[in-house]
TORVEXBA-337674 format. One record per atom (N, C-alpha, C, CB): residue number from 0; atom name; residue in one letter; x, y, z. Coordinates in nm, 4 decimals. Glycine has a CB too. Layout:
% TORVEXBA-337674
+-----+-------+--------+----------+----------+----------+
! num ! atome ! residu !       px !       py !       pz !
+-----+-------+--------+----------+----------+----------+
! NUM !    CA !      a !        X !        Y !        Z !
...
+-----+-------+--------+----------+----------+----------+
//
This chain:
% TORVEXBA-337674
+-----+-------+--------+----------+----------+----------+
! num ! atome ! residu !       px !       py !       pz !
+-----+-------+--------+----------+----------+----------+
!   0 !     N !      x !   6.9040 ! -13.4234 !   5.2049 !
!   0 !    CA !      x !   6.8367 ! -13.3231 !   5.2839 !
!   0 !     C !      x !   6.8718 ! -13.3351 !   5.4312 !
!   0 !    CB !      x !   6.6879 ! -13.3335 !   5.2649 !
!   1 !     N !      x !   6.9392 ! -13.4430 !   5.4679 !
!   1 !    CA !      x !   6.9858 ! -13.4539 !   5.6048 !
!   1 !     C !      x !   6.8972 ! -13.5327 !   5.6985 !
!   1 !    CB !      x !   7.0033 ! -13.3214 !   5.6589 !
!   2 !     N !      x !   6.7870 ! -13.5855 !   5.6495 !
!   2 !    CA !      x !   6.7003 ! -13.6671 !   5.7339 !
!   2 !     C !      x !   6.5918 ! -13.5880 !   5.8038 !
!   2 !    CB !      x !   6.7817 ! -13.7381 !   5.8356 !
!   3 !     N !      x !   6.5086 ! -13.6605 !   5.8777 !
!   3 !    CA !      x !   6.3925 ! -13.6011 !   5.9442 !
!   3 !     C !      x !   6.4329 ! -13.4927 !   6.0440 !
!   3 !    CB !      x !   6.3121 ! -13.7092 !   6.0153 !
!   4 !     N !      x !   6.5371 ! -13.5173 !   6.1215 !
!   4 !    CA !      x !   6.5779 ! -13.4178 !   6.2208 !
!   4 !     C !      x !   6.6232 ! -13.2882 !   6.1541 !
!   4 !    CB !      x !   6.6904 ! -13.4734 !   6.3086 !
!   5 !     N !      x !   6.6949 ! -13.2995 !   6.0437 !
!   5 !    CA !      x !   6.7405 ! -13.1802 !   5.9716 !
!   5 !     C !      x !   6.6223 ! -13.1050 !   5.9116 !
!   5 !    CB !      x !   6.8403 ! -13.2187 !   5.8608 !
!   6 !     N !      x !   6.5251 ! -13.1776 !   5.8578 !
!   6 !    CA !      x !   6.4060 ! -13.1124 !   5.8033 !
!   6 !     C !      x !   6.3268 ! -13.0430 !   5.9134 !
!   6 !    CB !      x !   6.3172 ! -13.2146 !   5.7310 !
!   7 !     N !      x !   6.3141 ! -13.1068 !   6.0285 !
!   7 !    CA !      x !   6.2450 ! -13.0430 !   6.1420 !
!   7 !     C !      x !   6.3186 ! -12.9170 !   6.1871 !
!   7 !    CB !      x !   6.2325 ! -13.1419 !   6.2601 !
!   8 !     N !      x !   6.4506 ! -12.9250 !   6.1872 !
!   8 !    CA !      x !   6.5327 ! -12.8137 !   6.2360 !
!   8 !     C !      x !   6.5199 ! -12.6885 !   6.1493 !
!   8 !    CB !      x !   6.6781 ! -12.8559 !   6.2423 !
!   9 !     N !      x !   6.4732 ! -12.7028 !   6.0257 !
!   9 !    CA !      x !   6.4556 ! -12.5846 !   5.9413 !
!   9 !     C !      x !   6.3452 ! -12.4939 !   5.9940 !
!   9 !    CB !      x !   6.4243 ! -12.6262 !   5.7982 !
!  10 !     N !      x !   6.2515 ! -12.5500 !   6.0713 !
!  10 !    CA !      x !   6.1384 ! -12.4721 !   6.1204 !
!  10 !     C !      x !   6.0318 ! -12.4480 !   6.0154 !
!  10 !    CB !      x !   6.1865 ! -12.3412 !   6.1726 !
!  11 !     N !      x !   6.0465 ! -12.5087 !   5.8982 !
!  11 !    CA !      x !   5.9525 ! -12.4855 !   5.7886 !
!  11 !     C !      x !   5.8309 ! -12.5775 !   5.7933 !
!  11 !    CB !      x !   6.0229 ! -12.5028 !   5.6569 !
!  12 !     N !      x !   5.8348 ! -12.6779 !   5.8787 !
!  12 !    CA !      x !   5.7310 ! -12.7803 !   5.8747 !
!  12 !     C !      x !   5.6620 ! -12.7985 !   6.0091 !
!  12 !    CB !      x !   5.7899 ! -12.9115 !   5.8298 !
!  13 !     N !      x !   5.5302 ! -12.8122 !   6.0031 !
!  13 !    CA !      x !   5.4509 ! -12.8440 !   6.1215 !
!  13 !     C !      x !   5.4774 ! -12.9879 !   6.1641 !
!  13 !    CB !      x !   5.3001 ! -12.8222 !   6.0942 !
!  14 !     N !      x !   5.4925 ! -13.0770 !   6.0646 !
!  14 !    CA !      x !   5.5160 ! -13.2184 !   6.0932 !
!  14 !     C !      x !   5.6040 ! -13.2784 !   5.9845 !
!  14 !    CB !      x !   5.3823 ! -13.2959 !   6.1040 !
!  15 !     N !      x !   5.6909 ! -13.3689 !   6.0247 !
!  15 !    CA !      x !   5.7786 ! -13.4423 !   5.9339 !
!  15 !     C !      x !   5.7664 ! -13.5895 !   5.9693 !
!  15 !    CB !      x !   5.9280 ! -13.3928 !   5.9436 !
!  16 !     N !      x !   5.7277 ! -13.6711 !   5.8713 !
!  16 !    CA !      x !   5.7118 ! -13.8150 !   5.8933 !
!  16 !     C !      x !   5.8022 ! -13.8882 !   5.7957 !
!  16 !    CB !      x !   5.5627 ! -13.8597 !   5.8761 !
!  17 !     N !      x !   5.8909 ! -13.9722 !   5.8481 !
!  17 !    CA !      x !   5.9770 ! -14.0551 !   5.7635 !
!  17 !     C !      x !   5.8967 ! -14.1775 !   5.7210 !
!  17 !    CB !      x !   6.1091 ! -14.0969 !   5.8387 !
!  18 !     N !      x !   5.8806 ! -14.1958 !   5.5909 !
!  18 !    CA !      x !   5.8004 ! -14.3049 !   5.5374 !
!  18 !     C !      x !   5.8824 ! -14.4334 !   5.5254 !
!  18 !    CB !      x !   5.7431 ! -14.2661 !   5.4012 !
!  19 !     N !      x !   5.8136 ! -14.5447 !   5.5270 !
!  19 !    CA !      x !   5.8786 ! -14.6763 !   5.5270 !
!  19 !     C !      x !   5.9727 ! -14.6972 !   5.4086 !
!  19 !    CB !      x !   5.7737 ! -14.7847 !   5.5268 !
!  20 !     N !      x !   5.9406 ! -14.6422 !   5.2943 !
!  20 !    CA !      x !   6.0250 ! -14.6629 !   5.1759 !
!  20 !     C !      x !   6.1320 ! -14.5550 !   5.1588 !
!  20 !    CB !      x !   5.9386 ! -14.6677 !   5.0518 !
!  21 !     N !      x !   6.1512 ! -14.4727 !   5.2603 !
!  21 !    CA !      x !   6.2618 ! -14.3777 !   5.2586 !
!  21 !     C !      x !   6.2258 ! -14.2333 !   5.2314 !
!  21 !    CB !      x !   6.3576 ! -14.4197 !   5.1594 !
!  22 !     N !      x !   6.1062 ! -14.2070 !   5.1839 !
!  22 !    CA !      x !   6.0659 ! -14.0693 !   5.1578 !
!  22 !     C !      x !   6.0177 ! -14.0005 !   5.2845 !
!  22 !    CB !      x !   5.9570 ! -14.0653 !   5.0520 !
!  23 !     N !      x !   5.9681 ! -13.8801 !   5.2671 !
!  23 !    CA !      x !   5.9189 ! -13.8026 !   5.3801 !
!  23 !     C !      x !   5.7842 ! -13.7402 !   5.3458 !
!  23 !    CB !      x !   6.0204 ! -13.6939 !   5.4199 !
!  24 !     N !      x !   5.6971 ! -13.7364 !   5.4416 !
!  24 !    CA !      x !   5.5723 ! -13.6618 !   5.4332 !
!  24 !     C !      x !   5.5970 ! -13.5325 !   5.5093 !
!  24 !    CB !      x !   5.4486 ! -13.7434 !   5.4921 !
!  25 !     N !      x !   5.5867 ! -13.4209 !   5.4404 !
!  25 !    CA !      x !   5.6167 ! -13.2907 !   5.5001 !
!  25 !     C !      x !   5.4892 ! -13.2073 !   5.5031 !
!  25 !    CB !      x !   5.7294 ! -13.2169 !   5.4211 !
!  26 !     N !      x !   5.4480 ! -13.1690 !   5.6222 !
!  26 !    CA !      x !   5.3279 ! -13.0876 !   5.6405 !
!  26 !     C !      x !   5.3727 ! -12.9503 !   5.6869 !
!  26 !    CB !      x !   5.2282 ! -13.1529 !   5.7432 !
!  27 !     N !      x !   5.3461 ! -12.8494 !   5.6052 !
!  27 !    CA !      x !   5.3948 ! -12.7146 !   5.6337 !
!  27 !     C !      x !   5.3180 ! -12.6453 !   5.7453 !
!  27 !    CB !      x !   5.3879 ! -12.6311 !   5.5096 !
!  28 !     N !      x !   5.1869 ! -12.6651 !   5.7500 !
!  28 !    CA !      x !   5.1034 ! -12.5996 !   5.8509 !
!  28 !     C !      x !   5.0049 ! -12.7007 !   5.9080 !
!  28 !    CB !      x !   5.0282 ! -12.4775 !   5.7907 !
!  29 !     N !      x !   4.9506 ! -12.6697 !   6.0229 !
!  29 !    CA !      x !   4.8550 ! -12.7609 !   6.0852 !
!  29 !     C !      x !   4.7311 ! -12.7803 !   5.9979 !
!  29 !    CB !      x !   4.8144 ! -12.7087 !   6.2228 !
!  30 !     N !      x !   4.6856 ! -12.6721 !   5.9340 !
!  30 !    CA !      x !   4.5678 ! -12.6777 !   5.8467 !
!  30 !     C !      x !   4.5976 ! -12.5994 !   5.7191 !
!  30 !    CB !      x !   4.4408 ! -12.6205 !   5.9189 !
!  31 !     N !      x !   4.5328 ! -12.6375 !   5.6103 !
!  31 !    CA !      x !   4.5530 ! -12.5702 !   5.4823 !
!  31 !     C !      x !   4.5250 ! -12.4212 !   5.4921 !
!  31 !    CB !      x !   4.4645 ! -12.6322 !   5.3758 !
!  32 !     N !      x !   4.4279 ! -12.3831 !   5.5722 !
!  32 !    CA !      x !   4.3918 ! -12.2419 !   5.5857 !
!  32 !     C !      x !   4.5096 ! -12.1564 !   5.6354 !
!  32 !    CB !      x !   4.2733 ! -12.2276 !   5.6815 !
!  33 !     N !      x !   4.6044 ! -12.2173 !   5.7034 !
!  33 !    CA !      x !   4.7193 ! -12.1434 !   5.7540 !
!  33 !     C !      x !   4.8361 ! -12.1347 !   5.6571 !
!  33 !    CB !      x !   4.7656 ! -12.2055 !   5.8796 !
!  34 !     N !      x !   4.8215 ! -12.1952 !   5.5389 !
!  34 !    CA !      x !   4.9302 ! -12.1959 !   5.4404 !
!  34 !     C !      x !   4.9179 ! -12.0750 !   5.3493 !
!  34 !    CB !      x !   4.9288 ! -12.3263 !   5.3573 !
!  35 !     N !      x !   5.0129 ! -11.9838 !   5.3630 !
!  35 !    CA !      x !   5.0179 ! -11.8611 !   5.2832 !
!  35 !     C !      x !   5.1607 ! -11.8443 !   5.2303 !
!  35 !    CB !      x !   4.9736 ! -11.7356 !   5.3680 !
!  36 !     N !      x !   5.1876 ! -11.7327 !   5.1671 !
!  36 !    CA !      x !   5.3201 ! -11.7108 !   5.1082 !
!  36 !     C !      x !   5.4346 ! -11.7169 !   5.2098 !
!  36 !    CB !      x !   5.3226 ! -11.5774 !   5.0392 !
!  37 !     N !      x !   5.4212 ! -11.6658 !   5.3323 !
!  37 !    CA !      x !   5.5339 ! -11.6806 !   5.4257 !
!  37 !     C !      x !   5.5700 ! -11.8282 !   5.4495 !
!  37 !    CB !      x !   5.5002 ! -11.6130 !   5.5596 !
!  38 !     N !      x !   5.4693 ! -11.9129 !   5.4609 !
!  38 !    CA !      x !   5.4942 ! -12.0557 !   5.4804 !
!  38 !     C !      x !   5.5529 ! -12.1169 !   5.3532 !
!  38 !    CB !      x !   5.3639 ! -12.1288 !   5.5205 !
!  39 !     N !      x !   5.5023 ! -12.0745 !   5.2371 !
!  39 !    CA !      x !   5.5558 ! -12.1236 !   5.1102 !
!  39 !     C !      x !   5.7038 ! -12.0880 !   5.0975 !
!  39 !    CB !      x !   5.4761 ! -12.0652 !   4.9915 !
!  40 !     N !      x !   5.7419 ! -11.9678 !   5.1398 !
!  40 !    CA !      x !   5.8829 ! -11.9275 !   5.1347 !
!  40 !     C !      x !   5.9683 ! -12.0138 !   5.2280 !
!  40 !    CB !      x !   5.8974 ! -11.7787 !   5.1724 !
!  41 !     N !      x !   5.9192 ! -12.0413 !   5.3477 !
!  41 !    CA !      x !   5.9963 ! -12.1254 !   5.4408 !
!  41 !     C !      x !   6.0179 ! -12.2649 !   5.3834 !
!  41 !    CB !      x !   5.9245 ! -12.1353 !   5.5767 !
!  42 !     N !      x !   5.9125 ! -12.3235 !   5.3266 !
!  42 !    CA !      x !   5.9234 ! -12.4566 !   5.2658 !
!  42 !     C !      x !   6.0186 ! -12.4520 !   5.1470 !
!  42 !    CB !      x !   5.7843 ! -12.5084 !   5.2214 !
!  43 !     N !      x !   6.0035 ! -12.3510 !   5.0625 !
!  43 !    CA !      x !   6.0902 ! -12.3367 !   4.9460 !
!  43 !     C !      x !   6.2369 ! -12.3323 !   4.9865 !
!  43 !    CB !      x !   6.0538 ! -12.2109 !   4.8680 !
!  44 !     N !      x !   6.2693 ! -12.2501 !   5.0835 !
!  44 !    CA !      x !   6.4098 ! -12.2358 !   5.1245 !
!  44 !     C !      x !   6.4620 ! -12.3628 !   5.1924 !
!  44 !    CB !      x !   6.4254 ! -12.1158 !   5.2195 !
!  45 !     N !      x !   6.3753 ! -12.4324 !   5.2632 !
!  45 !    CA !      x !   6.4177 ! -12.5584 !   5.3258 !
!  45 !     C !      x !   6.4481 ! -12.6652 !   5.2211 !
!  45 !    CB !      x !   6.3095 ! -12.6091 !   5.4222 !
!  46 !     N !      x !   6.3712 ! -12.6661 !   5.1124 !
!  46 !    CA !      x !   6.3850 ! -12.7699 !   5.0101 !
!  46 !     C !      x !   6.4669 ! -12.7267 !   4.8889 !
!  46 !    CB !      x !   6.2494 ! -12.8130 !   4.9644 !
!  47 !     N !      x !   6.5115 ! -12.6034 !   4.8855 !
!  47 !    CA !      x !   6.5835 ! -12.5501 !   4.7688 !
!  47 !     C !      x !   6.6989 ! -12.6390 !   4.7212 !
!  47 !    CB !      x !   6.6372 ! -12.4133 !   4.8015 !
!  48 !     N !      x !   6.7789 ! -12.6982 !   4.8103 !
!  48 !    CA !      x !   6.8881 ! -12.7816 !   4.7602 !
!  48 !     C !      x !   6.8425 ! -12.9018 !   4.6769 !
!  48 !    CB !      x !   6.9695 ! -12.8304 !   4.8753 !
!  49 !     N !      x !   6.7192 ! -12.9459 !   4.6943 !
!  49 !    CA !      x !   6.6692 ! -13.0631 !   4.6223 !
!  49 !     C !      x !   6.5801 ! -13.0266 !   4.5035 !
!  49 !    CB !      x !   6.5925 ! -13.1520 !   4.7172 !
!  50 !     N !      x !   6.5511 ! -12.9000 !   4.4838 !
!  50 !    CA !      x !   6.4618 ! -12.8578 !   4.3760 !
!  50 !     C !      x !   6.5399 ! -12.8383 !   4.2465 !
!  50 !    CB !      x !   6.3883 ! -12.7280 !   4.4140 !
!  51 !     N !      x !   6.4741 ! -12.8583 !   4.1312 !
!  51 !    CA !      x !   6.5402 ! -12.8321 !   4.0022 !
!  51 !     C !      x !   6.5793 ! -12.6850 !   3.9931 !
!  51 !    CB !      x !   6.4474 ! -12.8709 !   3.8832 !
!  52 !     N !      x !   6.6928 ! -12.6587 !   3.9340 !
!  52 !    CA !      x !   6.7416 ! -12.5218 !   3.9196 !
!  52 !     C !      x !   6.6623 ! -12.4482 !   3.8135 !
!  52 !    CB !      x !   6.8907 ! -12.5206 !   3.8845 !
!  53 !     N !      x !   6.6575 ! -12.3168 !   3.8250 !
!  53 !    CA !      x !   6.5884 ! -12.2332 !   3.7287 !
!  53 !     C !      x !   6.4597 ! -12.1766 !   3.7868 !
!  53 !    CB !      x !   6.5588 ! -12.3119 !   3.6027 !
!  54 !     N !      x !   6.4136 ! -12.0724 !   3.7230 !
!  54 !    CA !      x !   6.2924 ! -12.0059 !   3.7676 !
!  54 !     C !      x !   6.1700 ! -12.0890 !   3.7304 !
!  54 !    CB !      x !   6.2824 ! -11.8650 !   3.7070 !
!  55 !     N !      x !   6.0684 ! -12.0902 !   3.8173 !
!  55 !    CA !      x !   5.9450 ! -12.1604 !   3.7819 !
!  55 !     C !      x !   5.8731 ! -12.0859 !   3.6695 !
!  55 !    CB !      x !   5.8525 ! -12.1744 !   3.9056 !
!  56 !     N !      x !   5.7943 ! -12.1591 !   3.5956 !
!  56 !    CA !      x !   5.7150 ! -12.0996 !   3.4886 !
!  56 !     C !      x !   5.5753 ! -12.0743 !   3.5439 !
!  56 !    CB !      x !   5.7105 ! -12.1921 !   3.3611 !
!  57 !     N !      x !   5.5315 ! -11.9503 !   3.5352 !
!  57 !    CA !      x !   5.4005 ! -11.9158 !   3.5888 !
!  57 !     C !      x !   5.4056 ! -11.9049 !   3.7392 !
!  57 !    CB !      x !   5.2965 ! -12.0186 !   3.5473 !
!  58 !     N !      x !   5.2908 ! -11.9180 !   3.8012 !
!  58 !    CA !      x !   5.2842 ! -11.9179 !   3.9465 !
!  58 !     C !      x !   5.2783 ! -11.7792 !   4.0053 !
!  58 !    CB !      x !   5.4012 ! -11.9900 !   4.0025 !
!  59 !     N !      x !   5.3165 ! -11.7723 !   4.1291 !
!  59 !    CA !      x !   5.3104 ! -11.6479 !   4.2029 !
!  59 !     C !      x !   5.2248 ! -11.6649 !   4.3260 !
!  59 !    CB !      x !   5.2568 ! -11.5356 !   4.1156 !
!  60 !     N !      x !   5.1912 ! -11.5548 !   4.3881 !
!  60 !    CA !      x !   5.1201 ! -11.5599 !   4.5158 !
!  60 !     C !      x !   4.9851 ! -11.6310 !   4.5053 !
!  60 !    CB !      x !   5.0995 ! -11.4195 !   4.5685 !
!  61 !     N !      x !   4.9146 ! -11.6122 !   4.3953 !
!  61 !    CA !      x !   4.7843 ! -11.6764 !   4.3803 !
!  61 !     C !      x !   4.7977 ! -11.8286 !   4.3895 !
!  61 !    CB !      x !   4.7197 ! -11.6364 !   4.2461 !
!  62 !     N !      x !   4.9020 ! -11.8844 !   4.3307 !
!  62 !    CA !      x !   4.9237 ! -12.0284 !   4.3311 !
!  62 !     C !      x !   5.0173 ! -12.0731 !   4.4427 !
!  62 !    CB !      x !   4.9790 ! -12.0722 !   4.1981 !
!  63 !     N !      x !   5.0634 ! -11.9800 !   4.5263 !
!  63 !    CA !      x !   5.1567 ! -12.0083 !   4.6353 !
!  63 !     C !      x !   5.2866 ! -12.0698 !   4.5828 !
!  63 !    CB !      x !   5.0917 ! -12.1021 !   4.7377 !
!  64 !     N !      x !   5.3344 ! -12.0177 !   4.4707 !
!  64 !    CA !      x !   5.4613 ! -12.0624 !   4.4132 !
!  64 !     C !      x !   5.5631 ! -11.9518 !   4.4350 !
!  64 !    CB !      x !   5.4469 ! -12.0973 !   4.2605 !
!  65 !     N !      x !   5.6765 ! -11.9878 !   4.4895 !
!  65 !    CA !      x !   5.7836 ! -11.8913 !   4.5149 !
!  65 !     C !      x !   5.8580 ! -11.8677 !   4.3842 !
!  65 !    CB !      x !   5.8813 ! -11.9419 !   4.6270 !
!  66 !     N !      x !   5.8604 ! -11.7440 !   4.3389 !
!  66 !    CA !      x !   5.9233 ! -11.7097 !   4.2119 !
!  66 !     C !      x !   6.0704 ! -11.6762 !   4.2323 !
!  66 !    CB !      x !   5.8507 ! -11.5919 !   4.1458 !
!  67 !     N !      x !   6.1479 ! -11.7777 !   4.2676 !
!  67 !    CA !      x !   6.2922 ! -11.7654 !   4.2863 !
!  67 !     C !      x !   6.3588 ! -11.8880 !   4.2281 !
!  67 !    CB !      x !   6.3289 ! -11.7482 !   4.4363 !
!  68 !     N !      x !   6.4862 ! -11.8750 !   4.1956 !
!  68 !    CA !      x !   6.5656 ! -11.9880 !   4.1497 !
!  68 !     C !      x !   6.6184 ! -12.0613 !   4.2723 !
!  68 !    CB !      x !   6.6826 ! -11.9415 !   4.0565 !
!  69 !     N !      x !   6.5918 ! -12.1909 !   4.2855 !
!  69 !    CA !      x !   6.6412 ! -12.2652 !   4.4008 !
!  69 !     C !      x !   6.7932 ! -12.2604 !   4.4157 !
!  69 !    CB !      x !   6.5968 ! -12.4078 !   4.3912 !
!  70 !     N !      x !   6.8649 ! -12.2460 !   4.3062 !
!  70 !    CA !      x !   7.0113 ! -12.2368 !   4.3141 !
!  70 !     C !      x !   7.0523 ! -12.1157 !   4.3959 !
!  70 !    CB !      x !   7.0735 ! -12.2290 !   4.1732 !
!  71 !     N !      x !   6.9818 ! -12.0043 !   4.3778 !
!  71 !    CA !      x !   7.0125 ! -11.8839 !   4.4545 !
!  71 !     C !      x !   6.9801 ! -11.9036 !   4.6017 !
!  71 !    CB !      x !   6.9353 ! -11.7640 !   4.3992 !
!  72 !     N !      x !   6.8672 ! -11.9654 !   4.6307 !
!  72 !    CA !      x !   6.8271 ! -11.9888 !   4.7696 !
!  72 !     C !      x !   6.9221 ! -12.0859 !   4.8379 !
!  72 !    CB !      x !   6.6837 ! -12.0424 !   4.7759 !
!  73 !     N !      x !   6.9630 ! -12.1909 !   4.7683 !
!  73 !    CA !      x !   7.0533 ! -12.2898 !   4.8269 !
!  73 !     C !      x !   7.1895 ! -12.2279 !   4.8549 !
!  73 !    CB !      x !   7.0682 ! -12.4112 !   4.7340 !
!  74 !     N !      x !   7.2392 ! -12.1425 !   4.7650 !
!  74 !    CA !      x !   7.3700 ! -12.0822 !   4.7877 !
!  74 !     C !      x !   7.3649 ! -11.9827 !   4.9027 !
!  74 !    CB !      x !   7.4200 ! -12.0134 !   4.6607 !
!  75 !     N !      x !   7.2539 ! -11.9123 !   4.9185 !
!  75 !    CA !      x !   7.2395 ! -11.8191 !   5.0309 !
!  75 !     C !      x !   7.2388 ! -11.8949 !   5.1613 !
!  75 !    CB !      x !   7.1113 ! -11.7358 !   5.0176 !
!  76 !     N !      x !   7.1686 ! -12.0080 !   5.1660 !
!  76 !    CA !      x !   7.1613 ! -12.0864 !   5.2882 !
!  76 !     C !      x !   7.2966 ! -12.1454 !   5.3245 !
!  76 !    CB !      x !   7.0585 ! -12.1968 !   5.2737 !
!  77 !     N !      x !   7.3740 ! -12.1918 !   5.2258 !
!  77 !    CA !      x !   7.5043 ! -12.2502 !   5.2573 !
!  77 !     C !      x !   7.6014 ! -12.1431 !   5.3053 !
!  77 !    CB !      x !   7.5619 ! -12.3227 !   5.1349 !
!  78 !     N !      x !   7.5876 ! -12.0186 !   5.2555 !
!  78 !    CA !      x !   7.6734 ! -11.9116 !   5.3023 !
!  78 !     C !      x !   7.6412 ! -11.8749 !   5.4459 !
!  78 !    CB !      x !   7.6600 ! -11.7901 !   5.2128 !
!  79 !     N !      x !   7.5131 ! -11.8786 !   5.4819 !
!  79 !    CA !      x !   7.4717 ! -11.8447 !   5.6174 !
!  79 !     C !      x !   7.5164 ! -11.9517 !   5.7150 !
!  79 !    CB !      x !   7.3202 ! -11.8263 !   5.6247 !
!  80 !     N !      x !   7.4988 ! -12.0805 !   5.6776 !
!  80 !    CA !      x !   7.5314 ! -12.1892 !   5.7703 !
!  80 !     C !      x !   7.6790 ! -12.2255 !   5.7660 !
!  80 !    CB !      x !   7.4477 ! -12.3119 !   5.7387 !
!  81 !     N !      x !   7.7501 ! -12.1817 !   5.6640 !
!  81 !    CA !      x !   7.8901 ! -12.2221 !   5.6488 !
!  81 !     C !      x !   7.9786 ! -12.1195 !   5.7011 !
!  81 !    CB !      x !   7.9249 ! -12.2500 !   5.5074 !
+-----+-------+--------+----------+----------+----------+
//
């Protein structure tokens, strides 16, 4: 994913914390009340390269699940940045 700086640079996260064991704590919004579908889409597109390929089962706006295939989102992002 490129590290903490790359995750911050996506603009999808309010806060990015690199954890001692190598993972990351990613906070999309300052408060849960501010997390809606636009924020879910930003997070989805930022993390698409690391998500399993294929469409999610179920979900949608009620569950704040982006109904897209991460493979499509990742390829769109690489075309834009490449």
